[in-house]
PDB file of all heavy atoms in Angstrom:
ATOM      1  N   MET A   1     -41.414 -67.819 107.441  1.00  0.00           N
ATOM      2  CA  MET A   1     -41.204 -66.382 107.552  1.00  0.00           C
ATOM      3  C   MET A   1     -41.025 -65.829 108.815  1.00  0.00           C
ATOM      4  O   MET A   1     -41.986 -66.002 109.613  1.00  0.00           O
ATOM      5  CB  MET A   1     -42.326 -65.719 106.815  1.00  0.00           C
ATOM      6  CG  MET A   1     -42.333 -65.570 105.382  1.00  0.00           C
ATOM      7  SD  MET A   1     -43.659 -64.570 104.882  1.00  0.00           S
ATOM      8  CE  MET A   1     -43.633 -64.831 103.191  1.00  0.00           C
ATOM      9  N   GLY A   2     -39.904 -65.187 109.018  1.00  0.00           N
ATOM     10  CA  GLY A   2     -39.546 -64.655 110.338  1.00  0.00           C
ATOM     11  C   GLY A   2     -39.800 -63.138 110.248  1.00  0.00           C
ATOM     12  O   GLY A   2     -39.851 -62.438 109.245  1.00  0.00           O
ATOM     13  N   LYS A   3     -39.948 -62.473 111.464  1.00  0.00           N
ATOM     14  CA  LYS A   3     -39.937 -61.116 111.436  1.00  0.00           C
ATOM     15  C   LYS A   3     -38.654 -60.421 111.304  1.00  0.00           C
ATOM     16  O   LYS A   3     -37.563 -60.923 111.818  1.00  0.00           O
ATOM     17  CB  LYS A   3     -40.608 -60.564 112.863  1.00  0.00           C
ATOM     18  CG  LYS A   3     -41.970 -61.033 113.019  1.00  0.00           C
ATOM     19  CD  LYS A   3     -42.663 -60.509 114.262  1.00  0.00           C
ATOM     20  CE  LYS A   3     -44.051 -61.129 114.466  1.00  0.00           C
ATOM     21  NZ  LYS A   3     -44.503 -60.696 115.711  1.00  0.00           N
ATOM     22  N   THR A   4     -38.451 -59.386 110.496  1.00  0.00           N
ATOM     23  CA  THR A   4     -37.286 -58.726 110.292  1.00  0.00           C
ATOM     24  C   THR A   4     -37.185 -57.449 110.940  1.00  0.00           C
ATOM     25  O   THR A   4     -38.290 -56.771 111.075  1.00  0.00           O
ATOM     26  CB  THR A   4     -37.022 -58.632 108.722  1.00  0.00           C
ATOM     27  OG1 THR A   4     -38.023 -57.988 108.226  1.00  0.00           O
ATOM     28  CG2 THR A   4     -36.978 -60.093 108.188  1.00  0.00           C
ATOM     29  N   GLY A   5     -36.066 -56.924 111.153  1.00  0.00           N
ATOM     30  CA  GLY A   5     -35.852 -55.644 111.636  1.00  0.00           C
ATOM     31  C   GLY A   5     -36.029 -55.540 113.166  1.00  0.00           C
ATOM     32  O   GLY A   5     -35.960 -54.431 113.717  1.00  0.00           O
ATOM     33  N   ARG A   6     -36.362 -56.570 113.942  1.00  0.00           N
ATOM     34  CA  ARG A   6     -36.604 -56.461 115.318  1.00  0.00           C
ATOM     35  C   ARG A   6     -35.295 -56.975 116.031  1.00  0.00           C
ATOM     36  O   ARG A   6     -34.719 -58.009 115.554  1.00  0.00           O
ATOM     37  CB  ARG A   6     -37.815 -57.243 115.744  1.00  0.00           C
ATOM     38  CG  ARG A   6     -38.999 -56.617 115.485  1.00  0.00           C
ATOM     39  CD  ARG A   6     -40.109 -57.421 116.167  1.00  0.00           C
ATOM     40  NE  ARG A   6     -41.326 -56.508 116.050  1.00  0.00           N
ATOM     41  CZ  ARG A   6     -42.601 -56.781 116.587  1.00  0.00           C
ATOM     42  NH1 ARG A   6     -42.661 -57.863 117.360  1.00  0.00           N
ATOM     43  NH2 ARG A   6     -43.649 -56.102 116.381  1.00  0.00           N
ATOM     44  N   LYS A   7     -34.831 -56.424 117.035  1.00  0.00           N
ATOM     45  CA  LYS A   7     -33.915 -56.805 117.840  1.00  0.00           C
ATOM     46  C   LYS A   7     -34.384 -57.124 119.293  1.00  0.00           C
ATOM     47  O   LYS A   7     -35.299 -56.393 119.747  1.00  0.00           O
ATOM     48  CB  LYS A   7     -32.754 -55.827 117.984  1.00  0.00           C
ATOM     49  CG  LYS A   7     -32.044 -55.572 116.593  1.00  0.00           C
ATOM     50  CD  LYS A   7     -31.005 -54.466 116.717  1.00  0.00           C
ATOM     51  CE  LYS A   7     -30.458 -54.308 115.322  1.00  0.00           C
ATOM     52  NZ  LYS A   7     -29.384 -53.254 115.512  1.00  0.00           N
ATOM     53  N   ASN A   8     -33.813 -58.151 119.901  1.00  0.00           N
ATOM     54  CA  ASN A   8     -34.223 -58.314 121.292  1.00  0.00           C
ATOM     55  C   ASN A   8     -33.622 -57.297 122.126  1.00  0.00           C
ATOM     56  O   ASN A   8     -32.469 -57.159 122.191  1.00  0.00           O
ATOM     57  CB  ASN A   8     -33.766 -59.707 121.806  1.00  0.00           C
ATOM     58  CG  ASN A   8     -34.542 -60.890 121.017  1.00  0.00           C
ATOM     59  OD1 ASN A   8     -35.648 -60.675 120.614  1.00  0.00           O
ATOM     60  ND2 ASN A   8     -33.807 -62.054 120.958  1.00  0.00           N
ATOM     61  N   LYS A   9     -34.594 -56.718 122.944  1.00  0.00           N
ATOM     62  CA  LYS A   9     -34.025 -55.615 123.867  1.00  0.00           C
ATOM     63  C   LYS A   9     -34.538 -55.881 125.326  1.00  0.00           C
ATOM     64  O   LYS A   9     -35.599 -56.477 125.464  1.00  0.00           O
ATOM     65  CB  LYS A   9     -34.604 -54.270 123.384  1.00  0.00           C
ATOM     66  CG  LYS A   9     -34.053 -53.799 122.244  1.00  0.00           C
ATOM     67  CD  LYS A   9     -34.578 -52.398 121.875  1.00  0.00           C
ATOM     68  CE  LYS A   9     -33.995 -51.938 120.570  1.00  0.00           C
ATOM     69  NZ  LYS A   9     -34.450 -50.590 120.212  1.00  0.00           N
ATOM     70  N   SER A  10     -33.811 -55.529 126.268  1.00  0.00           N
ATOM     71  CA  SER A  10     -34.220 -55.660 127.664  1.00  0.00           C
ATOM     72  C   SER A  10     -34.385 -54.316 128.165  1.00  0.00           C
ATOM     73  O   SER A  10     -33.733 -53.359 127.860  1.00  0.00           O
ATOM     74  CB  SER A  10     -33.209 -56.490 128.492  1.00  0.00           C
ATOM     75  OG  SER A  10     -32.099 -55.893 128.495  1.00  0.00           O
ATOM     76  N   TYR A  11     -35.524 -54.085 128.955  1.00  0.00           N
ATOM     77  CA  TYR A  11     -35.919 -52.819 129.525  1.00  0.00           C
ATOM     78  C   TYR A  11     -35.740 -52.940 130.997  1.00  0.00           C
ATOM     79  O   TYR A  11     -36.151 -53.982 131.555  1.00  0.00           O
ATOM     80  CB  TYR A  11     -37.235 -52.396 129.064  1.00  0.00           C
ATOM     81  CG  TYR A  11     -37.280 -52.179 127.582  1.00  0.00           C
ATOM     82  CD1 TYR A  11     -37.809 -53.201 126.601  1.00  0.00           C
ATOM     83  CD2 TYR A  11     -36.828 -51.028 127.025  1.00  0.00           C
ATOM     84  CE1 TYR A  11     -37.905 -52.980 125.331  1.00  0.00           C
ATOM     85  CE2 TYR A  11     -36.872 -50.872 125.572  1.00  0.00           C
ATOM     86  CZ  TYR A  11     -37.362 -51.820 124.728  1.00  0.00           C
ATOM     87  OH  TYR A  11     -37.420 -51.717 123.379  1.00  0.00           O
ATOM     88  N   SER A  12     -35.459 -51.789 131.661  1.00  0.00           N
ATOM     89  CA  SER A  12     -35.383 -51.859 133.116  1.00  0.00           C
ATOM     90  C   SER A  12     -36.782 -51.976 133.700  1.00  0.00           C
ATOM     91  O   SER A  12     -37.827 -51.665 133.133  1.00  0.00           O
ATOM     92  CB  SER A  12     -34.744 -50.457 133.620  1.00  0.00           C
ATOM     93  OG  SER A  12     -35.643 -49.488 133.352  1.00  0.00           O
ATOM     94  N   LEU A  13     -36.785 -52.437 134.844  1.00  0.00           N
ATOM     95  CA  LEU A  13     -38.019 -52.682 135.645  1.00  0.00           C
ATOM     96  C   LEU A  13     -38.662 -51.204 135.832  1.00  0.00           C
ATOM     97  O   LEU A  13     -40.004 -51.207 135.697  1.00  0.00           O
ATOM     98  CB  LEU A  13     -37.837 -53.312 137.017  1.00  0.00           C
ATOM     99  CG  LEU A  13     -38.977 -53.510 137.877  1.00  0.00           C
ATOM    100  CD1 LEU A  13     -39.961 -54.604 137.218  1.00  0.00           C
ATOM    101  CD2 LEU A  13     -38.517 -54.142 139.223  1.00  0.00           C
ATOM    102  N   GLU A  14     -37.940 -50.268 136.071  1.00  0.00           N
ATOM    103  CA  GLU A  14     -38.474 -48.928 136.230  1.00  0.00           C
ATOM    104  C   GLU A  14     -39.324 -48.480 134.974  1.00  0.00           C
ATOM    105  O   GLU A  14     -40.316 -47.899 135.044  1.00  0.00           O
ATOM    106  CB  GLU A  14     -37.455 -47.931 136.603  1.00  0.00           C
ATOM    107  CG  GLU A  14     -36.813 -48.098 138.037  1.00  0.00           C
ATOM    108  CD  GLU A  14     -35.779 -49.143 137.980  1.00  0.00           C
ATOM    109  OE1 GLU A  14     -35.284 -49.557 136.935  1.00  0.00           O
ATOM    110  OE2 GLU A  14     -35.358 -49.590 139.020  1.00  0.00           O
ATOM    111  N   PHE A  15     -38.643 -48.690 133.790  1.00  0.00           N
ATOM    112  CA  PHE A  15     -39.305 -48.337 132.589  1.00  0.00           C
ATOM    113  C   PHE A  15     -40.564 -49.044 132.322  1.00  0.00           C
ATOM    114  O   PHE A  15     -41.598 -48.589 131.929  1.00  0.00           O
ATOM    115  CB  PHE A  15     -38.375 -48.592 131.339  1.00  0.00           C
ATOM    116  CG  PHE A  15     -38.941 -48.422 129.997  1.00  0.00           C
ATOM    117  CD1 PHE A  15     -39.299 -46.944 129.592  1.00  0.00           C
ATOM    118  CD2 PHE A  15     -39.200 -49.259 129.034  1.00  0.00           C
ATOM    119  CE1 PHE A  15     -39.826 -46.751 128.430  1.00  0.00           C
ATOM    120  CE2 PHE A  15     -39.860 -48.981 127.957  1.00  0.00           C
ATOM    121  CZ  PHE A  15     -40.105 -47.846 127.503  1.00  0.00           C
ATOM    122  N   LYS A  16     -40.495 -50.359 132.577  1.00  0.00           N
ATOM    123  CA  LYS A  16     -41.682 -51.254 132.389  1.00  0.00           C
ATOM    124  C   LYS A  16     -42.877 -50.796 133.242  1.00  0.00           C
ATOM    125  O   LYS A  16     -44.020 -50.819 132.774  1.00  0.00           O
ATOM    126  CB  LYS A  16     -41.439 -52.695 132.728  1.00  0.00           C
ATOM    127  CG  LYS A  16     -40.409 -53.301 131.768  1.00  0.00           C
ATOM    128  CD  LYS A  16     -40.137 -54.829 132.059  1.00  0.00           C
ATOM    129  CE  LYS A  16     -39.078 -55.476 131.304  1.00  0.00           C
ATOM    130  NZ  LYS A  16     -38.630 -56.779 131.692  1.00  0.00           N
ATOM    131  N   ILE A  17     -42.584 -50.492 134.492  1.00  0.00           N
ATOM    132  CA  ILE A  17     -43.692 -50.087 135.427  1.00  0.00           C
ATOM    133  C   ILE A  17     -44.198 -48.751 135.007  1.00  0.00           C
ATOM    134  O   ILE A  17     -45.391 -48.477 135.025  1.00  0.00           O
ATOM    135  CB  ILE A  17     -43.081 -49.901 136.919  1.00  0.00           C
ATOM    136  CG1 ILE A  17     -42.809 -51.368 137.335  1.00  0.00           C
ATOM    137  CG2 ILE A  17     -43.974 -49.267 137.747  1.00  0.00           C
ATOM    138  CD1 ILE A  17     -42.058 -51.392 138.774  1.00  0.00           C
ATOM    139  N   SER A  18     -43.208 -47.815 134.500  1.00  0.00           N
ATOM    140  CA  SER A  18     -43.829 -46.494 133.980  1.00  0.00           C
ATOM    141  C   SER A  18     -44.728 -46.597 132.872  1.00  0.00           C
ATOM    142  O   SER A  18     -45.643 -45.868 132.689  1.00  0.00           O
ATOM    143  CB  SER A  18     -42.591 -45.588 133.712  1.00  0.00           C
ATOM    144  OG  SER A  18     -41.981 -45.876 132.666  1.00  0.00           O
ATOM    145  N   VAL A  19     -44.312 -47.648 131.923  1.00  0.00           N
ATOM    146  CA  VAL A  19     -45.238 -47.848 130.737  1.00  0.00           C
ATOM    147  C   VAL A  19     -46.626 -48.318 131.242  1.00  0.00           C
ATOM    148  O   VAL A  19     -47.721 -47.779 130.730  1.00  0.00           O
ATOM    149  CB  VAL A  19     -44.570 -48.737 129.850  1.00  0.00           C
ATOM    150  CG1 VAL A  19     -45.644 -49.161 128.634  1.00  0.00           C
ATOM    151  CG2 VAL A  19     -43.299 -48.158 129.257  1.00  0.00           C
ATOM    152  N   ILE A  20     -46.611 -49.242 132.181  1.00  0.00           N
ATOM    153  CA  ILE A  20     -47.888 -49.819 132.632  1.00  0.00           C
ATOM    154  C   ILE A  20     -48.750 -48.700 133.405  1.00  0.00           C
ATOM    155  O   ILE A  20     -49.862 -48.627 133.073  1.00  0.00           O
ATOM    156  CB  ILE A  20     -47.563 -51.068 133.564  1.00  0.00           C
ATOM    157  CG1 ILE A  20     -47.121 -52.132 132.612  1.00  0.00           C
ATOM    158  CG2 ILE A  20     -48.909 -51.519 134.168  1.00  0.00           C
ATOM    159  CD1 ILE A  20     -46.529 -53.290 133.569  1.00  0.00           C
ATOM    160  N   MET A  21     -48.032 -47.936 134.206  1.00  0.00           N
ATOM    161  CA  MET A  21     -48.794 -46.896 134.938  1.00  0.00           C
ATOM    162  C   MET A  21     -49.436 -45.903 133.902  1.00  0.00           C
ATOM    163  O   MET A  21     -50.501 -45.430 134.216  1.00  0.00           O
ATOM    164  CB  MET A  21     -47.811 -46.219 135.790  1.00  0.00           C
ATOM    165  CG  MET A  21     -47.332 -47.157 136.962  1.00  0.00           C
ATOM    166  SD  MET A  21     -48.648 -47.777 137.947  1.00  0.00           S
ATOM    167  CE  MET A  21     -49.025 -46.361 138.885  1.00  0.00           C
ATOM    168  N   ASP A  22     -48.597 -45.509 132.827  1.00  0.00           N
ATOM    169  CA  ASP A  22     -48.999 -44.633 131.851  1.00  0.00           C
ATOM    170  C   ASP A  22     -50.343 -45.213 131.119  1.00  0.00           C
ATOM    171  O   ASP A  22     -51.301 -44.555 130.783  1.00  0.00           O
ATOM    172  CB  ASP A  22     -47.977 -44.260 130.889  1.00  0.00           C
ATOM    173  CG  ASP A  22     -48.269 -43.112 129.839  1.00  0.00           C
ATOM    174  OD1 ASP A  22     -48.837 -42.083 130.358  1.00  0.00           O
ATOM    175  OD2 ASP A  22     -48.157 -43.469 128.625  1.00  0.00           O
ATOM    176  N   MET A  23     -50.229 -46.491 130.726  1.00  0.00           N
ATOM    177  CA  MET A  23     -51.313 -47.174 130.168  1.00  0.00           C
ATOM    178  C   MET A  23     -52.550 -47.103 131.007  1.00  0.00           C
ATOM    179  O   MET A  23     -53.649 -46.753 130.508  1.00  0.00           O
ATOM    180  CB  MET A  23     -51.031 -48.601 129.866  1.00  0.00           C
ATOM    181  CG  MET A  23     -50.040 -48.893 128.766  1.00  0.00           C
ATOM    182  SD  MET A  23     -49.804 -50.813 128.699  1.00  0.00           S
ATOM    183  CE  MET A  23     -51.245 -51.247 128.018  1.00  0.00           C
ATOM    184  N   ARG A  24     -52.491 -47.267 132.273  1.00  0.00           N
ATOM    185  CA  ARG A  24     -53.582 -47.248 133.156  1.00  0.00           C
ATOM    186  C   ARG A  24     -54.200 -45.791 133.333  1.00  0.00           C
ATOM    187  O   ARG A  24     -55.273 -45.595 133.260  1.00  0.00           O
ATOM    188  CB  ARG A  24     -53.240 -47.847 134.507  1.00  0.00           C
ATOM    189  CG  ARG A  24     -53.048 -49.310 134.455  1.00  0.00           C
ATOM    190  CD  ARG A  24     -52.763 -49.863 135.784  1.00  0.00           C
ATOM    191  NE  ARG A  24     -52.608 -51.289 135.828  1.00  0.00           N
ATOM    192  CZ  ARG A  24     -52.324 -51.986 136.952  1.00  0.00           C
ATOM    193  NH1 ARG A  24     -52.195 -51.470 138.103  1.00  0.00           N
ATOM    194  NH2 ARG A  24     -52.190 -53.257 136.722  1.00  0.00           N
ATOM    195  N   GLU A  25     -53.240 -44.908 133.478  1.00  0.00           N
ATOM    196  CA  GLU A  25     -53.631 -43.447 133.678  1.00  0.00           C
ATOM    197  C   GLU A  25     -54.321 -42.846 132.545  1.00  0.00           C
ATOM    198  O   GLU A  25     -55.333 -42.155 132.759  1.00  0.00           O
ATOM    199  CB  GLU A  25     -52.373 -42.721 134.131  1.00  0.00           C
ATOM    200  CG  GLU A  25     -52.546 -41.249 134.396  1.00  0.00           C
ATOM    201  CD  GLU A  25     -51.413 -40.485 134.712  1.00  0.00           C
ATOM    202  OE1 GLU A  25     -50.453 -41.181 135.298  1.00  0.00           O
ATOM    203  OE2 GLU A  25     -51.510 -39.308 134.555  1.00  0.00           O
ATOM    204  N   HIS A  26     -53.813 -43.180 131.336  1.00  0.00           N
ATOM    205  CA  HIS A  26     -54.470 -42.674 130.097  1.00  0.00           C
ATOM    206  C   HIS A  26     -55.303 -43.543 129.394  1.00  0.00           C
ATOM    207  O   HIS A  26     -55.845 -43.254 128.267  1.00  0.00           O
ATOM    208  CB  HIS A  26     -53.312 -42.123 129.218  1.00  0.00           C
ATOM    209  CG  HIS A  26     -52.525 -40.912 129.869  1.00  0.00           C
ATOM    210  ND1 HIS A  26     -51.210 -41.104 130.280  1.00  0.00           N
ATOM    211  CD2 HIS A  26     -52.795 -39.649 130.041  1.00  0.00           C
ATOM    212  CE1 HIS A  26     -50.723 -40.060 130.769  1.00  0.00           C
ATOM    213  NE2 HIS A  26     -51.674 -39.237 130.616  1.00  0.00           N
ATOM    214  N   LYS A  27     -55.739 -44.708 130.128  1.00  0.00           N
ATOM    215  CA  LYS A  27     -56.509 -45.642 129.506  1.00  0.00           C
ATOM    216  C   LYS A  27     -56.147 -46.199 128.013  1.00  0.00           C
ATOM    217  O   LYS A  27     -56.892 -45.947 127.045  1.00  0.00           O
ATOM    218  CB  LYS A  27     -57.951 -45.287 129.495  1.00  0.00           C
ATOM    219  CG  LYS A  27     -58.506 -45.037 131.035  1.00  0.00           C
ATOM    220  CD  LYS A  27     -59.719 -44.560 131.084  1.00  0.00           C
ATOM    221  CE  LYS A  27     -60.130 -44.597 132.582  1.00  0.00           C
ATOM    222  NZ  LYS A  27     -61.096 -43.712 133.063  1.00  0.00           N
ATOM    223  N   LEU A  28     -54.856 -46.404 127.720  1.00  0.00           N
ATOM    224  CA  LEU A  28     -54.264 -46.728 126.531  1.00  0.00           C
ATOM    225  C   LEU A  28     -54.358 -48.285 126.264  1.00  0.00           C
ATOM    226  O   LEU A  28     -54.246 -48.959 127.311  1.00  0.00           O
ATOM    227  CB  LEU A  28     -52.855 -46.296 126.406  1.00  0.00           C
ATOM    228  CG  LEU A  28     -52.482 -44.778 126.669  1.00  0.00           C
ATOM    229  CD1 LEU A  28     -50.955 -44.597 126.512  1.00  0.00           C
ATOM    230  CD2 LEU A  28     -53.227 -43.983 125.524  1.00  0.00           C
ATOM    231  N   GLY A  29     -54.670 -48.519 125.036  1.00  0.00           N
ATOM    232  CA  GLY A  29     -54.721 -49.979 124.703  1.00  0.00           C
ATOM    233  C   GLY A  29     -53.104 -50.339 124.334  1.00  0.00           C
ATOM    234  O   GLY A  29     -52.212 -49.626 124.377  1.00  0.00           O
ATOM    235  N   TYR A  30     -53.101 -51.675 124.089  1.00  0.00           N
ATOM    236  CA  TYR A  30     -51.613 -52.150 123.728  1.00  0.00           C
ATOM    237  C   TYR A  30     -51.095 -51.475 122.605  1.00  0.00           C
ATOM    238  O   TYR A  30     -49.967 -51.042 122.589  1.00  0.00           O
ATOM    239  CB  TYR A  30     -51.799 -53.665 123.550  1.00  0.00           C
ATOM    240  CG  TYR A  30     -50.539 -54.312 123.163  1.00  0.00           C
ATOM    241  CD1 TYR A  30     -49.596 -54.583 124.057  1.00  0.00           C
ATOM    242  CD2 TYR A  30     -50.251 -54.668 121.933  1.00  0.00           C
ATOM    243  CE1 TYR A  30     -48.386 -55.227 123.743  1.00  0.00           C
ATOM    244  CE2 TYR A  30     -49.015 -55.278 121.535  1.00  0.00           C
ATOM    245  CZ  TYR A  30     -48.084 -55.502 122.465  1.00  0.00           C
ATOM    246  OH  TYR A  30     -46.950 -56.080 122.045  1.00  0.00           O
ATOM    247  N   ASN A  31     -52.024 -51.346 121.375  1.00  0.00           N
ATOM    248  CA  ASN A  31     -51.286 -50.760 120.150  1.00  0.00           C
ATOM    249  C   ASN A  31     -51.037 -49.366 120.369  1.00  0.00           C
ATOM    250  O   ASN A  31     -50.107 -48.832 119.763  1.00  0.00           O
ATOM    251  CB  ASN A  31     -52.346 -51.054 119.057  1.00  0.00           C
ATOM    252  CG  ASN A  31     -52.346 -52.399 118.567  1.00  0.00           C
ATOM    253  OD1 ASN A  31     -51.455 -53.284 118.678  1.00  0.00           O
ATOM    254  ND2 ASN A  31     -53.606 -52.944 118.135  1.00  0.00           N
ATOM    255  N   GLU A  32     -51.888 -48.624 121.195  1.00  0.00           N
ATOM    256  CA  GLU A  32     -51.702 -47.232 121.408  1.00  0.00           C
ATOM    257  C   GLU A  32     -50.448 -47.004 122.126  1.00  0.00           C
ATOM    258  O   GLU A  32     -49.504 -46.139 121.874  1.00  0.00           O
ATOM    259  CB  GLU A  32     -52.799 -46.615 122.149  1.00  0.00           C
ATOM    260  CG  GLU A  32     -54.164 -46.579 121.399  1.00  0.00           C
ATOM    261  CD  GLU A  32     -55.342 -46.268 122.232  1.00  0.00           C
ATOM    262  OE1 GLU A  32     -55.417 -46.794 123.416  1.00  0.00           O
ATOM    263  OE2 GLU A  32     -56.062 -45.392 121.970  1.00  0.00           O
ATOM    264  N   THR A  33     -50.197 -47.875 123.148  1.00  0.00           N
ATOM    265  CA  THR A  33     -48.905 -47.730 123.898  1.00  0.00           C
ATOM    266  C   THR A  33     -47.635 -48.079 122.997  1.00  0.00           C
ATOM    267  O   THR A  33     -46.623 -47.356 123.140  1.00  0.00           O
ATOM    268  CB  THR A  33     -48.960 -48.797 125.080  1.00  0.00           C
ATOM    269  OG1 THR A  33     -50.168 -48.474 125.827  1.00  0.00           O
ATOM    270  CG2 THR A  33     -47.760 -48.695 125.923  1.00  0.00           C
ATOM    271  N   ILE A  34     -47.832 -48.981 122.108  1.00  0.00           N
ATOM    272  CA  ILE A  34     -46.626 -49.452 121.226  1.00  0.00           C
ATOM    273  C   ILE A  34     -46.309 -48.163 120.442  1.00  0.00           C
ATOM    274  O   ILE A  34     -45.133 -47.822 120.259  1.00  0.00           O
ATOM    275  CB  ILE A  34     -47.024 -50.581 120.343  1.00  0.00           C
ATOM    276  CG1 ILE A  34     -47.267 -51.785 121.099  1.00  0.00           C
ATOM    277  CG2 ILE A  34     -46.034 -50.776 119.201  1.00  0.00           C
ATOM    278  CD1 ILE A  34     -45.933 -52.451 121.649  1.00  0.00           C
ATOM    279  N   ARG A  35     -47.352 -47.533 119.840  1.00  0.00           N
ATOM    280  CA  ARG A  35     -47.130 -46.349 118.976  1.00  0.00           C
ATOM    281  C   ARG A  35     -46.430 -45.160 119.754  1.00  0.00           C
ATOM    282  O   ARG A  35     -45.685 -44.556 119.381  1.00  0.00           O
ATOM    283  CB  ARG A  35     -48.422 -45.864 118.452  1.00  0.00           C
ATOM    284  CG  ARG A  35     -48.898 -46.623 117.228  1.00  0.00           C
ATOM    285  CD  ARG A  35     -49.916 -45.969 116.381  1.00  0.00           C
ATOM    286  NE  ARG A  35     -51.239 -45.770 117.112  1.00  0.00           N
ATOM    287  CZ  ARG A  35     -52.196 -46.720 117.294  1.00  0.00           C
ATOM    288  NH1 ARG A  35     -52.150 -47.826 116.664  1.00  0.00           N
ATOM    289  NH2 ARG A  35     -53.253 -46.403 117.947  1.00  0.00           N
ATOM    290  N   LYS A  36     -46.863 -45.126 121.107  1.00  0.00           N
ATOM    291  CA  LYS A  36     -46.480 -43.964 121.951  1.00  0.00           C
ATOM    292  C   LYS A  36     -44.926 -44.119 122.237  1.00  0.00           C
ATOM    293  O   LYS A  36     -44.137 -43.209 122.214  1.00  0.00           O
ATOM    294  CB  LYS A  36     -47.146 -43.834 123.218  1.00  0.00           C
ATOM    295  CG  LYS A  36     -46.737 -42.786 124.008  1.00  0.00           C
ATOM    296  CD  LYS A  36     -47.751 -42.629 125.253  1.00  0.00           C
ATOM    297  CE  LYS A  36     -47.284 -41.380 126.087  1.00  0.00           C
ATOM    298  NZ  LYS A  36     -48.113 -41.061 127.224  1.00  0.00           N
ATOM    299  N   TYR A  37     -44.566 -45.343 122.545  1.00  0.00           N
ATOM    300  CA  TYR A  37     -43.120 -45.677 123.186  1.00  0.00           C
ATOM    301  C   TYR A  37     -42.256 -46.132 122.017  1.00  0.00           C
ATOM    302  O   TYR A  37     -40.990 -45.891 122.263  1.00  0.00           O
ATOM    303  CB  TYR A  37     -43.256 -46.573 124.273  1.00  0.00           C
ATOM    304  CG  TYR A  37     -43.847 -45.934 125.531  1.00  0.00           C
ATOM    305  CD1 TYR A  37     -45.150 -46.005 125.901  1.00  0.00           C
ATOM    306  CD2 TYR A  37     -42.971 -45.115 126.360  1.00  0.00           C
ATOM    307  CE1 TYR A  37     -45.602 -45.294 127.006  1.00  0.00           C
ATOM    308  CE2 TYR A  37     -43.372 -44.591 127.471  1.00  0.00           C
ATOM    309  CZ  TYR A  37     -44.821 -44.588 127.778  1.00  0.00           C
ATOM    310  OH  TYR A  37     -45.356 -43.983 129.011  1.00  0.00           O
ATOM    311  N   TRP A  38     -42.639 -46.915 121.198  1.00  0.00           N
ATOM    312  CA  TRP A  38     -41.781 -47.519 120.187  1.00  0.00           C
ATOM    313  C   TRP A  38     -41.762 -47.303 118.756  1.00  0.00           C
ATOM    314  O   TRP A  38     -41.009 -47.697 117.874  1.00  0.00           O
ATOM    315  CB  TRP A  38     -41.905 -49.089 120.442  1.00  0.00           C
ATOM    316  CG  TRP A  38     -41.358 -49.521 121.788  1.00  0.00           C
ATOM    317  CD1 TRP A  38     -39.988 -49.729 122.090  1.00  0.00           C
ATOM    318  CD2 TRP A  38     -42.172 -49.784 122.918  1.00  0.00           C
ATOM    319  NE1 TRP A  38     -39.906 -50.120 123.420  1.00  0.00           N
ATOM    320  CE2 TRP A  38     -41.194 -50.190 123.960  1.00  0.00           C
ATOM    321  CE3 TRP A  38     -43.406 -49.822 123.147  1.00  0.00           C
ATOM    322  CZ2 TRP A  38     -41.622 -50.437 125.174  1.00  0.00           C
ATOM    323  CZ3 TRP A  38     -43.841 -50.052 124.528  1.00  0.00           C
ATOM    324  CH2 TRP A  38     -42.827 -50.511 125.299  1.00  0.00           C
ATOM    325  N   ASP A  39     -42.878 -46.526 118.405  1.00  0.00           N
ATOM    326  CA  ASP A  39     -42.918 -46.172 116.880  1.00  0.00           C
ATOM    327  C   ASP A  39     -41.903 -45.105 116.538  1.00  0.00           C
ATOM    328  O   ASP A  39     -41.872 -44.033 117.317  1.00  0.00           O
ATOM    329  CB  ASP A  39     -44.412 -45.730 116.548  1.00  0.00           C
ATOM    330  CG  ASP A  39     -44.902 -46.346 115.296  1.00  0.00           C
ATOM    331  OD1 ASP A  39     -44.438 -47.276 114.896  1.00  0.00           O
ATOM    332  OD2 ASP A  39     -45.971 -45.911 114.908  1.00  0.00           O
ATOM    333  N   ASP A  40     -41.301 -45.181 115.553  1.00  0.00           N
ATOM    334  CA  ASP A  40     -40.353 -44.189 115.067  1.00  0.00           C
ATOM    335  C   ASP A  40     -40.887 -43.114 114.381  1.00  0.00           C
ATOM    336  O   ASP A  40     -41.826 -42.949 113.637  1.00  0.00           O
ATOM    337  CB  ASP A  40     -39.245 -44.854 114.216  1.00  0.00           C
ATOM    338  CG  ASP A  40     -38.432 -45.849 114.949  1.00  0.00           C
ATOM    339  OD1 ASP A  40     -38.170 -45.604 116.244  1.00  0.00           O
ATOM    340  OD2 ASP A  40     -38.013 -46.902 114.421  1.00  0.00           O
TER     341      ASP A  40
END
């Protein structure tokens, strides 16, 4: 069984750094960050 509905995406270095900085600043966990940036 494979995961469906996901596409491989590449994100800019600036975006990746901004996500990590936001995680640290707001003390977000991995799942919280996923919901904030990628949940529809």
